Structure formats: structure tokens, C-alpha cells
N, C-alpha and C positions, 0 to 999 in steps of 0.2 A: 758725313757723307751725303751728298745731294742725291735724293732719290725720288723727287717729284717736282715737276715744273711749277714754278710760282705762277706762271700765267694761268694754268689750269686751276690751280687753287683759288686764285683771285677771281676768276670767272665765276666760280661757284660761290665764293664769299659774297660777291656783290649782288647775288640774287636775294640776299636777305639784309645786307647792310645798306639800308636806304639813307640818303643824305637828308639833313634837316632842311626845311624849306628855305629858300633864299632869304637872306636878311632884308633885302629890299622889300620883298612882299610883306614880311612881318612889320617892318617899320612903317610902310604905307598903311597897313591895317591898324596899327597902333596910333596913327595920327601923327607920327613924328615927322613924316615927310609931306609937307604941303606941296601944292603943284609947283610953286616957285622954287622952293627949297630942293625938291626932288631933282629938278633940272640942274641945279647947281651942285648936286652931290652925286652925279652920275659917275665921276671918276673915283676910283677907290683902289685900295690895296688890302689884301687879307691873308691871314695864315690860319691853317686848320690842322689839328693833330687828332688822329684816331687810333685807338688801341683796341684791337680785336684779339681776345684771348680765350681759347677753348679750354674746358676743364681737363684735368688729369694730364697736363703736360702736352696736350696736343698742339695744334697750330696757333702760333702767335704772330700777328701781323701788326707792325707799327707803320703808320702812314702820315707823312708830312706833305701838306698841300699849300702851295703859294699861289695866289691868284691876283690879277690886277686888271683894271679896265680904264682906258683913257679915250676921251673923245678927241679925235684928230681933227675932224671938221664937223659941221652941223649934220652932215649926212653919213659920216664914217666914224666907227668906233673900233678900237682894237682891244681884244681880250686875250690874256695869256695865262696859262696854268702850267705849273711845274709840280710833279708828284714824285716823291721818294718813298719807296716801300722797302721795309726790311722784314723778312719772314724767316721764322725758325720754328722748331718743334718736331712733332712726329705725326705721321700720317699712315693710315692703312695701306698695305702693299697690294691688297687683293687676295691674299692667302686667307684660308678659313682658320678658325680657332682650332688649335691643336688639341688632340685628346688629352684630358687631364689638366688643361689650362683654362683660366677664366679670362685671359687677355687675347686680344686680337693682335696678330703680327703687324708691326709698324716699322717704319724706317725714319731716320732722322734726316731733316732737311735744313737748308740755310741758303738764302739767296737775297740779292738786292735787285730791285727794279727802279728804273728811272724813266719817266715819260714827260713829254713836252707837247703842248697843244696851243694853237693860235686860232682865234676866230676873229673875222672881220665883218661885223654886221654893218649893212648899208641900208639907209632909209631914203626912199624917193616918193614923197607923198604917201599914198596908201599902200605903196609896194615896199617890201623888204626883202633883201637878199643877204644871206649869211654863209659865205664860204668858211671852211675851217680845215686844219691840217694837224696831224698828230704823228708822234713817233714814240715808241716804247722799246726799251732794251733791258735784258737781263742776261744771265750767263747762258741760258739755254733756250732763249726765245727772243725774237725780234718782230716788231709790228710797225707798219707804216700805213697811215690812213688819210683819206681826204673825204670831205662831205660838203654838201651845199643844201641850204633850205631857202625856199621862196615862200613868202607870205603876203596876203592881201587883206586889207581891212575893208569891210563892207557894212552896209546897214548903219551909217553914221558911227562907225567904229565899234559897234555892238557885236559884230561877227568878224572873226578872223579865220581865214582858211590858209592852211599851209601844206607844202609838199616838199619832201626831202629825199636826197639820194646820198649814199655813202658807199665807199669801197675801201676794204682793208686788205693789205698784202702782208701775210705772216710767214715766218720761217721758224720751224722747230729745229734746234741745234743739238747734236749729240752731246751727251755729258756723262759723267760717271753715274752708273746705275740705270741708264736708259737702255731700251730694247732696239734703238736705231743705230746704224753704223754711219750714216751720212745725213746731212740736213734734208728736211722734208718741208715742202711748201704747202700753204693752204691759203685760200682767199674767201672773203665774205662780202656780199653785196646786200644792201638794205634799201628798201623803199618805204617811206612813211607818208601817210595822208592823214591830216588832222583838221579839227575844227574847234575853236573856242567861242562859246556863245554867252553873252550876257543876257540871262533870262529876265532878270529885273535888277533894280539898283543894288540888291543884296545877295544875288545868286549867280554863280558862274558855272557853266558846264563845259568840260573839256572831253573830247573823244578823239581817238586816233587808231589807225590800223597800221601795222608794220608787217612786212613781208621780207624774209631773209633767206638767202641761198648761200650755203657754205660748201666748199668743195676742197679736195686735197687730203692731206694727212689729218684726220680728225680724232685719232686715238690719243690716249694719254701715254706718252712714251715711257713712263715709269710704272704703269699699272700692269700687273700680271694676272693670270688665271691659273688655277690649279686643275690639272688633268688627273683623272683617276679611273682605273679599271681593275677589277679584281681577277687578274690573271691567275691561272692555276700554279704557274711558276712565278713566285713573287719577284725574282730577279728581273723579270720583264716589266714590272710595274713602272709606268711612267712617272708616278708621284715623286720618287727620289730625284728625278731630274730637275725638280724645282718648278717655279712658275714659268709660264710661257706668255709672251706678249699678247695682250688683248687685241682683238680685231673688231673695229667698228666700220660702218659703211664709209665710203669715201666722198659722200655728199649728204647734205641735210637741208631740208626745206622747213623753215619756221614761220608760223603765223601767230600774230599777237593782236589782240583787241584790248583796248584800255579805255576806261571812262572815269572821270573824276567829277564830283559835284561839291562845290564849296558854297557854304551859306553863312552870311553874317547875321548873328543874333543880337540885335541892337539892345533889347532889354537886359541881356546878360553881359553886354560889352565883350562878346566872344564870337568866335566863328568855328565851324566844324567842317571838316573835309572827309568825305567818304570816297574810296576808290575801289575799282574792281579791274582785274587783269586776267584775261584768258589767253592760254598759251597751248600750242600744239606743234608737234614736229613729226616727221615721218619716221622717227625712231619708234613711234608708238606712244609717246609721252603726251598726256593731257594734263594741264596744270591750271589751278585756280588760285588767285591771290585776292584777298579782300582786306582792306585796312580802314581804320577809323582814327582820326586825329582831332583833338580838341585844342583850340588856341584860346586861352584865357588871358585877357589883359588885366594886370594887377597894378593899380596906381597909374602913374603917368609914364613909366619907363620899363616895365617888366611884362613879358609874355610867357606863360607856362603852357607847355603843349604835351599832355599825356597821349600815348598812342597805343594801338594794338593791331597786329597784323596776323592773318592766318593764311597758310600756304599748303596746298595739297597737290600731289602729283602721282600719276600712275607710273609703273615701271617701264623701261625700255623693253622692246620686244626680245632683245638679245641679252638682257641682264641675267646673270646666273652667278652663284657662289662657287660652283664647281662644275667642270665639263666632264661627263662620263665618256671616255674614249681615249684613244692614243693619239697624241698630236702628230705623230709621224704618219698616221693613216686616217685622213679625214673621211674616207669612204668605208672605214672599217677594215678589219683584217681577221682571217682565220689562219693561224700560224701552221696548222697541219695541212689544210687544203692548199694554201697559197704558197707555202715555203717548205712543206714536208717536214715540219718540226713538231712532233707530237708532244703532248703534256704541257703546253703553254696556255692554250685556251684561245678565245676570241675577244675581239673588241668591236663594239658597235660603231656605226658612223656617227660623227658629231657635226654640229652646226658650223656653217662657214663663219658666223659672226658671234662673238661672245665677249662679255666684259663683266668683271666682278666689282667694278667701281660702285660703291654703295650710294654715291650721288645720283645713280641711274635707277635706284630701287624705288619701290612704292613707299611713300612717306608723307607725313605731315610736318610742318614746322610752325612754331609760334614765336612771335616777337612782341614783348611788351616793353615800354619805356616811357621816358619823360624828357622833354627838352626845355631849356630856358634861354630866352633872349633878353638881354638887359642893355638898354641904351645908357651907357655910362656918361657920355657927354654928347653935345650936339652932333659931332661928327665921328663918334666912336662907339661901336657896339660889340658886345661879347655874347657868344652863344656857347652853351654846354648841353650835353645830352648823355643819357645812359640808357642802354637797351640790354635786355636779356633775351638771348636767342636759344630756342630749344628744338630739338629734332626728335621725331617719333617714327620708328620703322613700323610698317603695316603688314609686311609679309611674314611668313612663318619660317623663312630660311636664312635671312640675313641676321647675323648676330647683333644683339642690342649694343654690344661694345663698339660696333662700327660707327654709331651715331654719336655726335658730339654736341654738347651745349656750350654756349659762349657768352662772355661779358663783352659789351662794346661800349667804350667811353670815347666821347668826342669833346673837343675844346677848340674854340675858334675866335679870332678877333678880326674885325674889319674897320678900316679907317677911310673916311671920305675926304677928298681934298679938292 
């Protein structure tokens, strides 16, 4: 039985499932692509498989990605991507751990997502324009998006400035287990401003700012919240009624600052990349992400890249594991005074917004892993990676059972032609 939208799960999963650096970058670093050869190898096709598997039978996502790039004219290139995701497993429903049990309530899910995207980068001297279009569909979620990026090279191509806009139009579709009776719309607008600066022949600095505005239906249609009140007459207790749909704001404003520094270490025949990302939204969440990746060339055809990432976030203002109150009376109720029914008791007023989704709780996450890129032949490269992802709850109310650790395996092949 489907009980949680794959779109919501994948949005969360991609917060920590980073993609390996593009093979073109690694090949260039390794010296495989000379200036003449790089131009001749711009056209390529690739396949990538990723297996994300949480411990204890939780979420399992299998992702197949096919990419291609073809130069149509000296100034126009076409890039295409097709993604097929299969998801299964169990996910927390939002209900608290029951008395006498050491397991958090979960629900079984299963779904398929297919997405398509096309990008058309164009180059006119020092100016670059890259429009893109995307579409994604699954049983309970649809998304259509468009974006465009403008870039300009300055300072003898040592500085690149970029500006981008994007707009997504999404629809949440009723499905078995959802709390919605009809389709709900939401939209997202992004603005990004960035700069890439060559500090010296061996050091590159990248920095950008992103501002996002999301509005519409922003709740998870499968997530519920437990209401509880200790009425004198237990027959009036709302808890036996089960979970009630969570309620989140109908708009959100995100701000993201990102900086990356890459340094080539010639004596070690290696490079190191350090990144930092700051995130804030008007849910009250502040988040910090720091990562360090080492790229070590071995021989003439292999690059090994161990990595570590740390992520920390505060909780959303409306996050809770249980709401004290009666869902039928948001402003509270006194059964005797209001309805003339003695012996039942009273219920306090409860907040307008509430969610028991543990992904909105205060927590840390840690990711450690290693990647490998192997140039098998002149025009064929293989990349593989393994990552271990670990979550740590930081509040005193969320059950430790809500958090999940995961193994992430990646295998990819790219062929230039």
C-alpha cells in the first residue's frame, strides 16, 4: 500500500546523496584530456546506477540515469537526461512509538518515477546562455520545470559570472493513504547568482547565492500527527481517531549561500575540494553543510576520491511529535461550559501549524565515502562510489528509531564519440 509520496522522499534523499564530480573534470585533472582531445571528446553518452538502501528494511531507492551530449553546431550543444527511480520499503507515518514497543510505526511504500530533461547550452564569444526544460511523473506527483542561465567570461576568462532563473509547476495527486481528496498545486521560483574565479593556476574559487520562493500545497500528503488530550471521560479522547493530516505553511522562502575552493597539489599529484553551504528558510530552519573531498591520481588512469560531509540543522518552528489538544477544537474547548456536558473535561487550544515529520527535526547527518574513476580506454571511463550516510537526532522528544542510516552505491560508465 502506498503511504508516502516518492517526490517528498527523494527531495529529502537528495539532500545527502551528492553526485560524484563530473568525469570531464576528473579526466581533465588527470591529464587524460588535452586541449585538442577535449574538444574532440565533447560528445558523449553515459549510464549511471545508484542504489540507496536504508538499514532495517526502511527506504530502498534504485536509480537509473542515462545522459547524452551532442554538439549540434560550434555554438550550440544539446544535453539530455532520463532518470528512472524505483522506490520501496517502509517510512515513519508520523505516529509516536506506542507504549511497550521499541518500534516506530511505519507504512509500506512502492512507486516509480520517470523524469526527462533537456538543456541547450549556447556560446557566443564570452557570453553563454543555457535554457533547460524538465518533466517528472509518478503515481501521486507531477512536475514540469523550465530554467535559463546566463554567463559571461571576464578577466581573460579567469572570471565567470552567472545568473539563473527557474520555475517549477508541481501537482500533488490523491492516492491511497493520502490525506487529500483532490489534486493540489504548488510552484517554485529560483534565482541564482554566482561567480567562478581562477585565483592562480592551481586554485579555483566558486561562490553563489540562491533565493527560492515556494507556494501552494507544501505539506506531505501521507504524513500525520497524533493528537492527545487526557479527557476525564476517555471516550472523548481524540487519540483513538488516529492521525490527523499535518499542516504546514502554504509558502516558504529559502536562502542558500554556497562556496567551494579547489586546489591542485602538484607535489602529491592530487587535488582537494572544500565546500560550505548555508541554508535558511522561514520555517525557522538553519542548516550548515561542510564537505571535504580528496582526488588522488594513481598511475596514469585512476583517480581515488575519499570524502566526508557534515550536515546540521535546527528544527522547524512547528515540528512536534504530538499535539496536545482536540483537532475538532483548535481554540480549545470546555465541554461543561461550552456544551453543558459535565464530566468530560477541557482541551487547550493548539497551534495552527504542526508536523511530526522527523526530517524537520533538529539533527546532524554524516556522510563518509570513497569514489573511483578509471579511464579504461582513450574514450571510455568507469566511475564507482560507496557512501555511508548516518543520521543523529539532537532533540529529546523524537524517537531514535525515526532516524535511518543508509548505504549508497554508485556505478557509472561514460563513452565519448
